[in-house]
N, CA and C atoms as an extended XYZ file, in Angstrom:
318
Properties=species:S:1:pos:R:3:atomname:S:1:resname:S:1:resid:I:1 pbc="F F F"
N      -186.047     -120.120        1.780 N   UNK     1
C      -186.807     -120.761        0.724 CA  UNK     1
C      -185.864     -120.975       -0.449 C   UNK     1
N      -185.980     -122.120       -1.029 N   UNK     2
C      -185.099     -122.500       -2.116 CA  UNK     2
C      -185.919     -122.760       -3.378 C   UNK     2
N      -185.486     -122.136       -4.523 N   UNK     3
C      -186.173     -122.336       -5.795 CA  UNK     3
C      -185.333     -123.220       -6.690 C   UNK     3
N      -185.997     -124.040       -7.450 N   UNK     4
C      -185.269     -124.914       -8.370 CA  UNK     4
C      -184.954     -124.143       -9.650 C   UNK     4
N      -183.832     -124.430      -10.303 N   UNK     5
C      -183.477     -123.747      -11.552 CA  UNK     5
C      -184.555     -123.836      -12.629 C   UNK     5
N      -185.223     -124.995      -12.829 N   UNK     6
C      -186.275     -125.021      -13.858 CA  UNK     6
C      -187.432     -124.070      -13.530 C   UNK     6
N      -187.776     -123.946      -12.235 N   UNK     7
C      -188.858     -123.053      -11.843 CA  UNK     7
C      -188.460     -121.592      -12.086 C   UNK     7
N      -187.227     -121.229      -11.758 N   UNK     8
C      -186.734     -119.878      -12.011 CA  UNK     8
C      -186.723     -119.562      -13.505 C   UNK     8
N      -186.295     -120.528      -14.302 N   UNK     9
C      -186.257     -120.330      -15.751 CA  UNK     9
C      -187.665     -120.133      -16.309 C   UNK     9
N      -188.629     -120.901      -15.801 N   UNK    10
C      -190.012     -120.784      -16.267 CA  UNK    10
C      -190.593     -119.419      -15.896 C   UNK    10
N      -190.322     -118.951      -14.667 N   UNK    11
C      -190.808     -117.632      -14.239 CA  UNK    11
C      -190.181     -116.522      -15.079 C   UNK    11
N      -188.898     -116.636      -15.355 N   UNK    12
C      -188.199     -115.645      -16.167 CA  UNK    12
C      -188.783     -115.601      -17.578 C   UNK    12
N      -189.007     -116.762      -18.182 N   UNK    13
C      -189.564     -116.829      -19.536 CA  UNK    13
C      -190.978     -116.250      -19.575 C   UNK    13
N      -191.783     -116.545      -18.546 N   UNK    14
C      -193.143     -116.011      -18.496 CA  UNK    14
C      -193.114     -114.490      -18.357 C   UNK    14
N      -192.200     -113.986      -17.547 N   UNK    15
C      -192.067     -112.536      -17.379 CA  UNK    15
C      -191.697     -111.852      -18.680 C   UNK    15
N      -190.771     -112.445      -19.431 N   UNK    16
C      -190.389     -111.875      -20.723 CA  UNK    16
C      -191.556     -111.883      -21.702 C   UNK    16
N      -192.307     -112.967      -21.705 N   UNK    17
C      -193.435     -113.076      -22.631 CA  UNK    17
C      -194.514     -112.049      -22.305 C   UNK    17
N      -194.756     -111.804      -21.017 N   UNK    18
C      -195.814     -110.882      -20.619 CA  UNK    18
C      -195.432     -109.418      -20.815 C   UNK    18
N      -194.154     -109.093      -20.797 N   UNK    19
C      -193.773     -107.694      -20.991 CA  UNK    19
C      -194.144     -107.210      -22.386 C   UNK    19
N      -194.131     -108.067      -23.370 N   UNK    20
C      -194.519     -107.683      -24.724 CA  UNK    20
C      -195.998     -107.393      -24.841 C   UNK    20
N      -196.815     -107.933      -23.939 N   UNK    21
C      -198.254     -107.722      -23.990 CA  UNK    21
C      -198.658     -106.333      -23.515 C   UNK    21
N      -197.845     -105.708      -22.691 N   UNK    22
C      -198.257     -104.449      -22.089 CA  UNK    22
C      -197.697     -103.222      -22.797 C   UNK    22
N      -196.865     -103.395      -23.797 N   UNK    23
C      -196.298     -102.217      -24.448 CA  UNK    23
C      -197.278     -101.652      -25.465 C   UNK    23
N      -197.295     -100.336      -25.580 N   UNK    24
C      -198.139      -99.644      -26.547 CA  UNK    24
C      -197.260      -99.219      -27.708 C   UNK    24
N      -197.699      -99.503      -28.905 N   UNK    25
C      -196.912      -99.137      -30.079 CA  UNK    25
C      -197.017      -97.635      -30.297 C   UNK    25
N      -195.877      -96.970      -30.326 N   UNK    26
C      -195.850      -95.527      -30.536 CA  UNK    26
C      -195.672      -95.224      -32.015 C   UNK    26
N      -196.191      -94.094      -32.415 N   UNK    27
C      -195.990      -93.646      -33.786 CA  UNK    27
C      -194.580      -93.087      -33.894 C   UNK    27
N      -193.762      -93.706      -34.701 N   UNK    28
C      -192.388      -93.238      -34.855 CA  UNK    28
C      -192.236      -92.312      -36.054 C   UNK    28
N      -193.294      -92.089      -36.808 N   UNK    29
C      -193.217      -91.197      -37.964 CA  UNK    29
C      -193.247      -89.742      -37.521 C   UNK    29
N      -192.099      -89.127      -37.442 N   UNK    30
C      -192.018      -87.741      -36.991 CA  UNK    30
C      -192.311      -86.788      -38.141 C   UNK    30
N      -192.927      -85.669      -37.818 N   UNK    31
C      -193.176      -84.628      -38.811 CA  UNK    31
C      -191.862      -83.910      -39.094 C   UNK    31
N      -191.541      -83.631      -40.344 N   UNK    32
C      -190.289      -82.935      -40.659 CA  UNK    32
C      -190.270      -81.520      -40.081 C   UNK    32
N      -189.228      -81.190      -39.367 N   UNK    33
C      -189.104      -79.867      -38.748 CA  UNK    33
C      -188.603      -78.869      -39.791 C   UNK    33
N      -189.287      -77.706      -39.925 N   UNK    34
C      -188.813      -76.726      -40.906 CA  UNK    34
C      -187.503      -76.078      -40.464 C   UNK    34
N      -186.715      -75.610      -41.429 N   UNK    35
C      -185.486      -74.892      -41.087 CA  UNK    35
C      -185.829      -73.585      -40.363 C   UNK    35
N      -184.841      -72.957      -39.730 N   UNK    36
C      -185.106      -71.661      -39.097 CA  UNK    36
C      -185.509      -70.617      -40.140 C   UNK    36
N      -186.302      -69.647      -39.705 N   UNK    37
C      -186.717      -68.577      -40.613 CA  UNK    37
C      -185.505      -67.778      -41.072 C   UNK    37
N      -185.576      -67.288      -42.292 N   UNK    38
C      -184.504      -66.445      -42.826 CA  UNK    38
C      -184.753      -64.998      -42.397 C   UNK    38
N      -183.676      -64.260      -42.239 N   UNK    39
C      -183.796      -62.832      -41.951 CA  UNK    39
C      -184.012      -62.106      -43.268 C   UNK    39
N      -185.020      -61.259      -43.306 N   UNK    40
C      -185.287      -60.511      -44.526 CA  UNK    40
C      -185.625      -59.067      -44.173 C   UNK    40
N      -185.260      -58.166      -45.050 N   UNK    41
C      -185.579      -56.755      -44.856 CA  UNK    41
C      -186.917      -56.459      -45.514 C   UNK    41
N      -187.766      -55.771      -44.767 N   UNK    42
C      -189.077      -55.419      -45.286 CA  UNK    42
C      -188.957      -54.116      -46.079 C   UNK    42
N      -189.248      -54.158      -47.374 N   UNK    43
C      -189.188      -52.918      -48.159 CA  UNK    43
C      -190.359      -52.002      -47.805 C   UNK    43
N      -190.279      -50.772      -48.246 N   UNK    44
C      -191.384      -49.838      -48.034 CA  UNK    44
C      -192.607      -50.359      -48.777 C   UNK    44
N      -193.808      -50.129      -48.223 N   UNK    45
C      -195.005      -50.602      -48.925 CA  UNK    45
C      -195.205      -49.846      -50.231 C   UNK    45
N      -195.795      -50.502      -51.211 N   UNK    46
C      -196.045      -49.832      -52.487 CA  UNK    46
C      -197.139      -48.771      -52.322 C   UNK    46
N      -197.110      -47.799      -53.180 N   UNK    47
C      -198.162      -46.782      -53.182 CA  UNK    47
C      -199.393      -47.421      -53.813 C   UNK    47
N      -200.486      -47.438      -53.059 N   UNK    48
C      -201.688      -48.110      -53.540 CA  UNK    48
C      -202.906      -47.538      -52.823 C   UNK    48
N      -204.052      -47.585      -53.484 N   UNK    49
C      -205.300      -47.183      -52.839 CA  UNK    49
C      -205.776      -48.262      -51.881 C   UNK    49
N      -205.354      -49.493      -52.117 N   UNK    50
C      -205.749      -50.610      -51.262 CA  UNK    50
C      -204.821      -50.699      -50.053 C   UNK    50
N      -205.374      -51.135      -48.932 N   UNK    51
C      -204.555      -51.354      -47.744 CA  UNK    51
C      -203.654      -52.557      -47.987 C   UNK    51
N      -202.375      -52.367      -47.791 N   UNK    52
C      -201.396      -53.432      -48.006 CA  UNK    52
C      -200.918      -53.975      -46.654 C   UNK    52
N      -200.740      -55.268      -46.573 N   UNK    53
C      -200.253      -55.939      -45.363 CA  UNK    53
C      -198.990      -56.696      -45.736 C   UNK    53
N      -198.002      -56.660      -44.851 N   UNK    54
C      -196.768      -57.404      -45.083 CA  UNK    54
C      -197.008      -58.870      -44.756 C   UNK    54
N      -196.823      -59.710      -45.743 N   UNK    55
C      -196.878      -61.160      -45.542 CA  UNK    55
C      -195.438      -61.613      -45.382 C   UNK    55
N      -195.043      -62.058      -44.181 N   UNK    56
C      -193.637      -62.394      -43.962 CA  UNK    56
C      -193.194      -63.612      -44.765 C   UNK    56
N      -191.904      -63.673      -45.032 N   UNK    57
C      -191.348      -64.851      -45.683 CA  UNK    57
C      -191.552      -66.069      -44.797 C   UNK    57
N      -191.712      -67.215      -45.421 N   UNK    58
C      -191.991      -68.425      -44.642 CA  UNK    58
C      -191.592      -69.667      -45.436 C   UNK    58
N      -191.409      -70.744      -44.715 N   UNK    59
C      -191.132      -72.036      -45.343 CA  UNK    59
C      -192.443      -72.690      -45.715 C   UNK    59
N      -192.477      -73.313      -46.875 N   UNK    60
C      -193.657      -74.043      -47.326 CA  UNK    60
C      -193.230      -75.457      -47.695 C   UNK    60
N      -194.066      -76.417      -47.413 N   UNK    61
C      -193.790      -77.825      -47.696 CA  UNK    61
C      -194.265      -78.151      -49.100 C   UNK    61
N      -193.402      -78.756      -49.926 N   UNK    62
C      -193.777      -79.062      -51.312 CA  UNK    62
C      -194.026      -80.550      -51.543 C   UNK    62
N      -194.118      -81.324      -50.477 N   UNK    63
C      -194.371      -82.753      -50.601 CA  UNK    63
C      -193.139      -83.597      -50.370 C   UNK    63
N      -191.968      -83.014      -50.588 N   UNK    64
C      -190.732      -83.776      -50.362 CA  UNK    64
C      -189.680      -82.959      -49.622 C   UNK    64
N      -189.938      -81.676      -49.425 N   UNK    65
C      -188.986      -80.819      -48.721 CA  UNK    65
C      -189.549      -79.414      -48.585 C   UNK    65
N      -188.785      -78.552      -47.956 N   UNK    66
C      -189.218      -77.176      -47.730 CA  UNK    66
C      -188.682      -76.241      -48.806 C   UNK    66
N      -189.508      -75.261      -49.190 N   UNK    67
C      -189.077      -74.195      -50.094 CA  UNK    67
C      -189.372      -72.867      -49.406 C   UNK    67
N      -188.485      -71.898      -49.599 N   UNK    68
C      -188.646      -70.589      -48.976 CA  UNK    68
C      -189.503      -69.691      -49.851 C   UNK    68
N      -190.506      -69.070      -49.257 N   UNK    69
C      -191.361      -68.093      -49.941 CA  UNK    69
C      -190.980      -66.711      -49.411 C   UNK    69
N      -190.502      -65.853      -50.296 N   UNK    70
C      -190.091      -64.506      -49.894 CA  UNK    70
C      -191.290      -63.714      -49.372 C   UNK    70
N      -191.032      -62.821      -48.428 N   UNK    71
C      -192.073      -61.936      -47.930 CA  UNK    71
C      -192.519      -60.973      -49.019 C   UNK    71
N      -193.743      -60.474      -48.908 N   UNK    72
C      -194.283      -59.572      -49.930 CA  UNK    72
C      -195.400      -58.727      -49.332 C   UNK    72
N      -195.594      -57.557      -49.909 N   UNK    73
C      -196.751      -56.739      -49.566 CA  UNK    73
C      -197.931      -57.270      -50.374 C   UNK    73
N      -199.045      -57.544      -49.695 N   UNK    74
C      -200.230      -58.071      -50.377 CA  UNK    74
C      -201.445      -57.218      -50.012 C   UNK    74
N      -202.445      -57.263      -50.860 N   UNK    75
C      -203.688      -56.542      -50.602 CA  UNK    75
C      -204.403      -57.201      -49.426 C   UNK    75
N      -204.847      -56.385      -48.497 N   UNK    76
C      -205.579      -56.915      -47.345 CA  UNK    76
C      -206.930      -57.421      -47.828 C   UNK    76
N      -207.215      -58.677      -47.522 N   UNK    77
C      -208.456      -59.292      -47.997 CA  UNK    77
C      -209.325      -59.693      -46.811 C   UNK    77
N      -210.460      -59.071      -46.671 N   UNK    78
C      -211.444      -59.494      -45.688 CA  UNK    78
C      -211.092      -59.258      -44.230 C   UNK    78
N      -210.074      -58.510      -43.936 N   UNK    79
C      -209.782      -58.180      -42.546 CA  UNK    79
C      -208.951      -59.193      -41.791 C   UNK    79
N      -208.361      -60.165      -42.475 N   UNK    80
C      -207.475      -61.096      -41.777 CA  UNK    80
C      -206.300      -60.341      -41.199 C   UNK    80
N      -206.021      -60.531      -39.925 N   UNK    81
C      -204.968      -59.724      -39.337 CA  UNK    81
C      -203.973      -60.517      -38.494 C   UNK    81
N      -204.102      -61.806      -38.420 N   UNK    82
C      -203.166      -62.625      -37.659 CA  UNK    82
C      -202.501      -63.619      -38.606 C   UNK    82
N      -201.181      -63.556      -38.699 N   UNK    83
C      -200.435      -64.443      -39.581 CA  UNK    83
C      -200.143      -65.746      -38.859 C   UNK    83
N      -200.474      -66.873      -39.469 N   UNK    84
C      -200.208      -68.191      -38.903 CA  UNK    84
C      -199.175      -68.872      -39.790 C   UNK    84
N      -197.992      -69.146      -39.230 N   UNK    85
C      -196.959      -69.845      -39.997 CA  UNK    85
C      -197.444      -71.232      -40.380 C   UNK    85
N      -196.903      -71.768      -41.472 N   UNK    86
C      -197.210      -73.138      -41.851 CA  UNK    86
C      -196.732      -74.083      -40.758 C   UNK    86
N      -197.479      -75.145      -40.546 N   UNK    87
C      -197.131      -76.080      -39.473 CA  UNK    87
C      -197.753      -77.449      -39.746 C   UNK    87
N      -197.247      -78.427      -39.020 N   UNK    88
C      -197.758      -79.792      -39.115 CA  UNK    88
C      -198.819      -80.005      -38.050 C   UNK    88
N      -199.864      -80.765      -38.384 N   UNK    89
C      -200.909      -81.133      -37.428 CA  UNK    89
C      -201.227      -82.605      -37.585 C   UNK    89
N      -201.855      -83.142      -36.557 N   UNK    90
C      -202.363      -84.518      -36.581 CA  UNK    90
C      -203.806      -84.482      -36.098 C   UNK    90
N      -204.664      -85.240      -36.755 N   UNK    91
C      -206.038      -85.367      -36.265 CA  UNK    91
C      -206.058      -86.237      -35.023 C   UNK    91
N      -205.235      -87.260      -35.036 N   UNK    92
C      -205.160      -88.204      -33.919 CA  UNK    92
C      -203.857      -88.976      -34.049 C   UNK    92
N      -203.398      -89.515      -32.963 N   UNK    93
C      -202.186      -90.348      -32.982 CA  UNK    93
C      -202.663      -91.770      -33.162 C   UNK    93
N      -202.115      -92.619      -33.948 N   UNK    94
C      -200.874      -92.489      -34.694 CA  UNK    94
C      -201.068      -92.065      -36.142 C   UNK    94
N      -202.062      -91.233      -36.426 N   UNK    95
C      -202.269      -90.794      -37.812 CA  UNK    95
C      -201.047      -90.026      -38.306 C   UNK    95
N      -200.756      -90.118      -39.590 N   UNK    96
C      -199.631      -89.335      -40.110 CA  UNK    96
C      -199.956      -87.843      -40.029 C   UNK    96
N      -198.933      -87.053      -39.934 N   UNK    97
C      -199.155      -85.613      -39.852 CA  UNK    97
C      -199.421      -85.051      -41.249 C   UNK    97
N      -200.082      -83.910      -41.292 N   UNK    98
C      -200.359      -83.252      -42.566 CA  UNK    98
C      -199.967      -81.782      -42.451 C   UNK    98
N      -199.580      -81.188      -43.570 N   UNK    99
C      -199.075      -79.821      -43.611 CA  UNK    99
C      -200.223      -78.830      -43.745 C   UNK    99
N      -200.247      -77.825      -42.879 N   UNK   100
C      -201.193      -76.716      -42.976 CA  UNK   100
C      -200.390      -75.511      -43.466 C   UNK   100
N      -200.620      -75.037      -44.698 N   UNK   101
C      -199.825      -73.925      -45.236 CA  UNK   101
C      -200.006      -72.641      -44.423 C   UNK   101
N      -199.022      -71.756      -44.515 N   UNK   102
C      -199.109      -70.450      -43.864 CA  UNK   102
C      -200.318      -69.698      -44.414 C   UNK   102
N      -201.009      -68.962      -43.537 N   UNK   103
C      -202.211      -68.254      -43.968 CA  UNK   103
C      -202.566      -67.155      -42.964 C   UNK   103
N      -203.485      -66.300      -43.373 N   UNK   104
C      -204.008      -65.262      -42.496 CA  UNK   104
C      -205.242      -65.796      -41.788 C   UNK   104
N      -205.348      -65.504      -40.483 N   UNK   105
C      -206.491      -65.937      -39.681 CA  UNK   105
C      -207.326      -64.708      -39.350 C   UNK   105
N      -208.630      -64.820      -39.533 N   UNK   106
C      -209.513      -63.682      -39.227 CA  UNK   106
C      -210.036      -63.776      -37.818 C   UNK   106
């Protein structure tokens, strides 16, 4: 079977045009990755009548970059006992990501 050059050119052009119809636009806006955690020494807890919990140092997002928050002994409030590092979340793709600050989870 023999194809004519104009027919081949038309098929090639149609193939190129149709490939653009099937691509899905991906969200290229990546969430900024925090730096690695810093090593810190935990001091002895302060003498207190209240139960103190060590809140580890963590990176926090300030809107344009990360800032380091030193670890500290804090008063235990309401029984929260699981520390959740700050992280980025998305409600749906391609929505922009939003920062969830570090916090205690009950």
